[in-house]
C-alpha positions as CSV (number, residue, x, y, z in Angstrom):
1,M,17.8,14.5,2.6
2,G,20.4,12.2,3.4
3,A,21.5,9.4,1.7
4,D,19.8,5.9,2.6
5,R,22.3,3.4,2.3
6,G,19.8,0.8,3.3
7,P,21.3,-2.5,4.8
8,E,24.8,-1.9,3.1
9,L,27.6,-3.1,5.3
10,P,30.3,-2.0,6.1
11,L,30.0,1.3,5.5
12,V,34.0,2.9,5.9
13,L,34.4,6.5,5.1
14,L,38.0,7.2,5.1
15,G,38.5,11.3,4.2
16,D,35.4,11.4,2.3
17,D,33.6,14.8,1.9
18,L,29.9,13.9,1.9
19,D,27.3,16.0,0.8
20,A,24.5,14.5,3.3
21,P,24.3,12.1,5.8
22,H,24.4,8.5,5.0
23,V,22.2,6.3,6.9
24,V,22.2,2.4,7.8
25,R,20.5,-0.4,9.8
26,V,23.0,-2.0,12.2
27,A,23.0,-3.9,15.4
28,G,19.2,-3.9,15.5
29,G,19.2,0.0,15.3
30,T,19.8,3.2,12.5
31,A,23.1,4.8,12.7
32,V,23.5,8.3,10.7
33,L,27.1,9.0,9.5
34,Y,28.5,12.0,8.2
35,T,31.9,13.5,7.5
36,H,33.3,16.2,5.8
37,R,36.7,18.3,5.8
38,S,37.0,21.8,7.5
39,P,35.0,24.4,5.6
40,L,37.8,26.8,5.2
41,K,40.4,24.2,3.7
42,G,41.0,24.7,0.2
43,G,43.2,23.2,-2.7
44,D,44.4,19.4,-1.8
45,A,43.9,19.7,1.6
46,G,41.9,16.9,2.6
47,N,39.5,15.7,5.3
48,E,41.6,14.3,8.1
49,D,38.9,12.2,9.8
50,A,37.4,8.6,9.0
51,A,34.5,6.6,10.3
52,A,32.9,3.2,9.9
53,A,29.6,1.5,10.7
54,L,30.0,-2.5,10.6
55,A,28.2,-5.3,11.8
56,Y,29.5,-8.3,14.0
57,G,26.8,-11.1,13.2
58,D,23.2,-10.3,13.2
59,E,22.6,-8.3,16.6
60,A,26.0,-6.5,17.4
61,G,28.2,-4.1,15.7
62,A,30.5,-1.5,16.1
63,L,30.7,2.3,15.3
64,I,33.9,4.0,14.6
65,V,35.0,7.8,14.5
66,A,39.4,8.4,13.9
67,D,40.7,12.0,13.6
68,G,44.0,12.6,12.3
69,V,45.9,14.7,14.9
70,G,46.5,18.2,13.4
71,G,49.6,19.3,13.2
72,H,51.1,15.7,12.5
73,A,52.4,14.8,9.7
74,V,50.0,12.6,7.1
75,G,46.9,12.7,9.4
76,D,44.8,11.5,6.8
77,Q,46.9,8.2,6.4
78,A,46.7,7.8,10.3
79,S,43.2,8.1,10.6
80,A,42.2,5.9,7.8
81,G,44.9,3.2,8.4
82,A,43.8,2.9,11.9
83,T,40.1,2.8,10.6
84,Q,41.2,0.1,8.2
85,A,43.1,-2.0,10.7
86,L,40.0,-1.9,13.0
87,C,37.6,-2.9,10.4
88,T,39.4,-5.7,9.0
89,A,40.1,-7.2,12.5
90,I,36.1,-7.1,13.3
91,T,35.1,-8.0,9.9
92,E,37.4,-11.2,9.9
93,A,36.4,-12.5,13.1
94,G,32.8,-11.6,12.4
95,A,33.4,-14.1,9.8
96,A,33.7,-17.3,12.0
97,E,30.5,-19.5,12.9
98,T,28.6,-18.0,15.5
99,D,29.6,-20.7,17.8
100,A,33.1,-20.1,17.5
101,R,33.1,-16.4,17.1
102,R,35.0,-14.5,19.7
103,D,33.7,-12.0,22.1
104,L,33.4,-8.5,20.4
105,R,35.3,-6.8,23.3
106,D,38.2,-8.8,22.9
107,V,38.3,-8.1,18.9
108,V,38.0,-4.1,19.5
109,L,40.9,-4.4,21.9
110,D,42.9,-6.4,19.6
111,G,42.1,-4.3,16.5
112,F,43.2,-0.9,18.7
113,E,46.7,-2.8,18.8
114,L,46.8,-3.8,15.1
115,A,45.8,0.0,14.6
116,N,48.3,1.4,16.6
117,A,51.2,-0.6,15.0
118,A,49.6,0.7,11.7
119,V,49.9,4.4,12.3
120,S,53.3,4.0,14.2
121,A,54.7,2.4,11.0
122,L,53.7,5.7,9.3
123,P,56.5,8.0,8.2
124,G,56.8,11.6,10.4
125,G,55.2,11.1,13.6
126,A,51.7,10.3,12.4
127,A,49.1,10.2,15.1
128,T,45.4,9.8,15.6
129,T,42.3,9.7,17.8
130,L,40.2,6.3,17.6
131,L,36.6,6.1,19.4
132,V,34.8,2.9,19.2
133,A,31.4,2.3,20.2
134,E,30.4,-1.5,20.6
135,L,26.5,-2.1,20.2
136,R,25.4,-5.6,21.5
137,D,22.6,-7.2,23.8
138,G,20.8,-3.9,24.5
139,S,23.9,-2.0,25.7
140,V,26.8,-0.3,24.5
141,R,30.5,-0.3,25.4
142,I,32.6,2.6,24.6
143,H,36.7,2.5,23.7
144,H,38.8,5.3,23.1
145,A,41.9,7.1,22.9
146,G,42.4,10.8,22.1
147,D,39.9,13.6,22.6
148,S,37.1,12.3,20.0
149,Q,33.7,12.0,21.8
150,A,31.2,9.8,22.7
151,L,28.0,10.3,24.7
152,V,24.7,8.5,25.5
153,T,21.2,10.8,26.2
154,G,17.9,9.5,26.8
155,Q,14.7,11.2,25.3
156,R,14.2,13.4,28.2
157,G,17.9,14.9,27.6
158,R,19.7,13.1,30.7
159,V,23.4,12.2,29.8
160,K,23.5,8.9,30.8
161,H,27.4,8.8,29.9
162,Q,30.2,10.7,28.4
163,T,33.5,10.2,27.6
164,T,36.8,12.6,29.0
165,P,38.8,13.7,26.1
166,H,42.0,12.9,26.6
167,S,43.3,16.1,26.8
168,P,44.8,18.8,29.3
169,V,41.9,20.8,28.6
170,G,39.5,17.5,28.5
171,Y,41.1,16.8,32.0
172,A,40.7,20.0,33.5
173,V,37.0,20.1,32.9
174,E,36.8,16.7,34.8
175,A,38.3,17.6,37.6
176,G,36.2,20.9,38.0
177,L,39.3,23.0,37.2
178,L,37.4,24.6,33.8
179,D,33.7,25.3,33.0
180,E,32.6,24.2,29.2
181,E,32.3,27.8,28.4
182,A,36.0,28.6,29.3
183,A,37.2,24.9,27.7
184,M,35.7,25.8,24.2
185,V,37.8,29.1,24.0
186,H,41.1,27.7,25.9
187,E,44.4,28.3,24.1
188,D,45.1,24.8,24.9
189,R,42.1,23.2,23.5
190,H,43.9,21.9,20.2
191,L,46.3,19.7,22.3
192,V,45.9,15.8,22.7
193,S,47.9,13.8,25.2
194,N,46.5,10.3,24.4
195,A,46.5,8.9,20.6
196,L,47.6,6.2,18.5
197,G,51.1,6.7,17.4
198,A,52.6,7.5,20.8
199,A,54.6,5.2,22.4
200,D,52.4,5.4,25.6
201,M,49.2,5.2,23.9
202,H,46.5,3.5,26.1
203,I,43.0,2.8,25.4
204,E,40.3,3.6,28.1
205,I,37.5,0.9,28.0
206,G,33.9,1.8,29.3
207,S,31.6,-0.4,31.3
208,P,28.4,-1.7,29.4
209,I,25.6,0.8,29.7
210,P,22.5,-0.6,29.3
211,L,20.1,1.1,26.5
212,A,16.2,2.5,26.4
213,P,14.2,2.0,23.6
214,R,14.6,5.7,22.6
215,D,18.4,6.5,23.7
216,T,20.3,8.2,21.3
217,I,24.8,7.4,20.8
218,L,26.6,10.3,19.3
219,L,30.0,9.8,18.5
220,A,32.0,12.9,16.9
221,S,35.5,14.4,16.4
222,D,36.5,17.6,18.0
223,G,35.1,19.7,15.2
224,L,31.6,19.0,17.0
225,F,32.2,19.8,20.5
226,D,34.7,22.6,19.7
227,N,31.9,24.4,18.3
228,L,28.5,23.3,19.7
229,P,28.1,23.5,23.9
230,L,26.9,20.0,25.1
231,D,23.4,21.3,26.2
232,E,23.0,22.4,22.5
233,I,23.9,19.2,21.2
234,V,21.6,17.0,23.5
235,E,18.8,19.1,22.5
236,I,19.2,18.5,19.1
237,V,19.8,14.6,19.2
238,R,17.5,13.8,22.1
239,R,14.3,13.2,20.1
240,G,12.7,13.7,16.6
241,P,13.8,11.8,13.3
242,L,17.6,10.7,13.6
243,L,18.5,11.7,10.2
244,R,17.1,15.7,11.0
245,A,19.2,15.6,14.0
246,V,22.4,14.7,12.2
247,E,21.8,17.6,9.7
248,R,21.0,20.1,12.2
249,L,24.3,19.4,14.1
250,V,26.3,19.8,11.0
251,H,24.5,22.8,10.2
252,G,25.0,24.1,13.7
253,A,28.5,23.5,13.6
254,R,29.7,24.2,10.2
255,A,27.7,27.5,10.6
256,R,29.7,28.5,13.6
257,M,32.9,27.8,11.9
258,T,32.3,30.0,9.1
259,G,30.4,32.4,11.5
260,D,31.4,35.2,13.8
261,A,30.0,33.7,17.1
262,A,32.5,32.2,19.7
263,P,34.1,30.0,19.9
264,G,33.9,29.0,16.0
265,K,36.9,26.9,15.6
266,P,37.1,25.6,11.8
267,D,38.0,22.1,11.7
268,D,37.1,18.7,9.9
269,L,33.6,17.5,11.2
270,T,32.5,13.8,11.7
271,V,29.5,12.5,13.3
272,I,27.9,9.3,14.1
273,A,24.1,9.0,15.6
274,W,22.7,6.1,16.9
275,R,19.5,4.6,17.9
276,P,17.4,1.2,18.4
277,G,14.9,0.5,15.8
278,P,14.2,1.3,12.1
279,V,15.0,5.0,10.7
280,R,11.8,7.2,10.5
């Protein structure tokens, strides 16, 4: 069973190793968050992922996933620093009176710039992905840099939106040069072409996506999408209790990481799922 955090916000997870998903109420819906280091990491090797859920007034909010780029120094500090900078920007702006409160989109974009500055100030060429779902007015808008991914799916399994990973393999799939099966085992799967901390970092800003009552929003680091194919992910999250869906995603991805079945790419794993309405 997950740990129900009730209405306690913000929930900020920086390099945590959760035993079970946490549940929070945010932006008129329910979010389930999970993060844990790779099952093959031992000793002092920590989780380089971070996640957060926070409100912006009574009916809006943001979900955040960051993944410190593997192979770079202080990946855990990069993901934590970026997440903290963005959360601070949103929390401070959200504390203003309603009639003086800035548009959440503008706050998120300013937060990206602050997060990029925080990561760039770290030593050793630190870098991290950053993925944000902006929730308000019955819609979601995705902002991202890097290869952490978001998708929106309906109850019947129709994918209404999926972000393109900012990576050579991600762009090849988008262009039709690789199919999903080949992409999941490609030797360059680990490469990222856009991240915070890079001099040419850019933010991809999506359009608002109207949400139906039973739609599900999913954000995750590549620890999920490198181990479970899209159709399996969608089949798990499209219906049934949201907490149970996240538990199944986590179990499936970690089993793939430690088993013999392909692709089996051990990595830190972070998942956030959100639906309108209360938790079941």
